[in-house]
N, C-alpha and C positions, 0 to 999 in steps of 0.2 A: 831601239835597243842600243845602237851605237852611242846615243846621247847618255844613256844610263851607265854603261860600263866603259865607255871610252872607245875611240876608234881602234886603238891598238889591241885592246882586250876583246874585241868582237871577232870571234872566230866564225868562219863560214858555216860550220856545223850548227852553231848557236843561231845564226841568222836564218838558216834553213828551218830549224826547229820553230823559231818565232813565226816564220811564214807558213808553217804547217806542211812543209815539203821535205823530201829526202835530200840529203847532201848532194847526191849525184844530179838531182834535178837542177839545182842551182848552177852546177858546172855546165849544164847543157846551154845555158843562156849567158853566163858570165865567166870570165877567166879567173877572177879572184875578188876579194872584197873591195879592192880599189875600183874595179870595174862596176860592181854593184853601186857603189857610192857615186861614181861619175854618172851612171845612168839615172839615178835619182836626182842628182843635181841638174843634169841636162833637162829632165822633164820639169822640175820645179822652177828653175830659172827661166826655162822656155815659156812656161805658163805666165810668169810675171812679165816677161817681155811682151808677150801677146796682149796681156791686159793693159800694159802701158801704151803700146801702139794703138790699141782701140780707143783708149782714153784720150790720146793726143789728136785723134782724127778731128780735123776742123778747128783745132785750137790755134789761134794766131798769137796770143799773148805769151811771150817767153816766161814770164813769172808764173803764170798759170800752168804752163807746161812743166816747169821745174817742180812746182808744188805737186802736180799729179804724179810725176816720176817718183818723188820722195815718198809720198803717201802710199802709193801702190807697192813700192819696194818694202816699206815697213809693214804694210798689211800682209803681203805675201810671206814674209818671214815670221810675222806674228802668228799666222795661221799654221805654220810648220815649225813650231818652236823647237822640237827635237832636232830637225834638220838644221835650224839656225845654230843650235848648240854645236853640232858636229862641224859645220862650215866655219864658224867663228873661232872655235877653240882648237879642235883636234886637227883639222886639215892644215893649219898653219905650220905644223911640224912634220908634214909628210914629205914624200920624195918629190924631186923636181919634175918628174914626168906627170905626176898627178896635178901639181900646181900649174903646169903648162896646159893640161887639158881643161882645168878650171878656167884659166885665162881665155882659152878658145870659146868656152861656153859663155863667158862674160862679154866677148867682143861685140855682139849685137847690142848689148846694154850700153856699152861705152859709145857705140854709134848713136844711140838715142841722146845721150848726154851731149855729144858733139853737135847734133842737130839743134838742140836747145841753145847751146852756146852760139852757134851760127845765127839762129833766129834772134837771139838777144842782141847780137852785134848789128844785124840787119835792121832791127827795129830801134836801135839807138839806146837800148836799156843798158847794154854792156859796152865797155870801152873797146874800141876797135883794136887797141894795141895789146889786149890781153894775150897771153900765151895759152893757146887752146889746150895743150897737153897738161899744163899745170892746172888750169881751170878744171879739166876733167878729173884729174887726180884729187883735187881739192873737194869737188862735189862728191865723187864716189867715196873718197876717204872719210869725209864727214859722215856720210850715211853709214858706211861700214863700221866706223868707230862707235857710232850711236847704237847700232845693233849689238856690237860686241859688249858694250857697257850694260845693255839691257839683259843680254844672256848671262853675263857674269854675276849680275845681281839676282839671278834666279827668275828673271822675267816678272818681277814683282810690281811693275807699273805698266801703264798703257803705252806701248811703243808707238802706236799710230798717232797718239796725241802730240808726239814730238815733231811731227811733220811741219807744222806752222813755225815753231821756233827755229828749227833747222833751216827752213827756207828763208826765214827772216834774216838769220845770220849770214847765210850764203849770199843773199842779195844785198843786204845792207852793210855787211862787214862789221868792223869793230869801231868805226868812227862815229862820233856823236852826230846825229842828224834829226831833222824833223821827219814826220811820216813820209815815206817815199812812195812813189807811184806804184811800186810793186806790192804795197800792202792794201790796195784798193779792193782786192778780192775778199769775199766773205767766206774764207776757207774754213773757219772754225765750225760753221754751221753745216757744212757739207758732210753728210754721213758716208756716202760711198760714191765713188766715181768710176768704178771699173766693173 
């Protein structure tokens, strides 16, 4: 409902009506609509993080790890298109306290990215001199911008199909090169990994 009318136009009474409960019932569990949204985000992002952690168990190749991370993030948001709309468009304009809470929800996800970066350095795929914070921002920022573009176009194309080109760009960069060792995985044929 927030995706349809916008975050700021969604009143708690309307949310309660959509949920089939009385307004007062909503306030038994949530302080306000921000609290409702944070709860939904915590659950949704938490599920994506759990799926990624399960998918990374036993995977040693940092390129494969990065691919699984990107693909599962795209899958999770593609499955919750309305939530993706709210998070990518409406929440960017909200108050600092809500943004801080969203940052706290995302910390475990950033931790996974850091693990992949460390593994890439350890395995010699990534340069040991890279700035981990910049690399994390670049990886997540690329994923985030890809989802935003998908949302703003009305989700008219397959978001998940962009996982391979995104990972290719993240790993290969913009310089001209021959096929790199990171492209040895047969990722296009993998239907589901989580």
